[in-house]
C-alpha angles and dihedrals in degrees: 000000000000128000123227123191114246113195098265102308096100137278121313110215122199108207122198100198105157091202095318091138119070123188116232101193147318129244096191111163088209134041111286116240115240098250090057098053130095134044097267096049093054095039089050091056091050089054092064127089115292141178115251118200139170115251102255131112092266088067091074099065090040090054091044092050092047093052091047092051095047092052093043090052089048094051093241092131097148091067099045098098098044092044092049090053091046092050091047093054098044095044090045089055090048093051088047096053090044090058093245097128092059094049117083117225111269094031110149118240139064119303126205121255126237123197126204126199121187111188123180105218129187088257101039142298120319119203124194127186125186126196136165098246120104090209111115122219114260126189112236130208101220121192122246092260094046114119092207145018100083100100099096091043086059092047090049088052095048099043139070088214142351139177146137136248138183126236115228113249094011129094121241129019145262121245114202134187132182118214117195129191 
């Protein structure tokens, strides 16, 4: 793996995996679209360049900015806003389950790493976020007065499909979502 500087939004890592990652299963709440199925298709996407961030609240705006810039540069401007919202929710969940929301900035100790892939696909934009927590995302049914718990409802609304899977031999999971125009 080699690191590439990325203008203040984190470190972009280019991984050469040659099939090193194997998918162990999917918990997609909706049918998975054909291009997203299969060990090789998912592992291939994880071999692409990605943004690696420390699990702390500042990772969320960095991830959002990174996704916005990639889509702007690729000319996929119509999906910038929904993808930004989707990235915000999924990365916030990754930071939360990694304990990063409870640790003030400057706290000593090691923080978990979160990885973000944004892949422009023929049928939309695929976002993948990896964290070290084994906790799978679960949609909640918050009450009208609840101050949280609506993130995955928003992801469900913005996406054509989303789910999560584990990587064999690695801790944590990858949460993915497909946003279509």
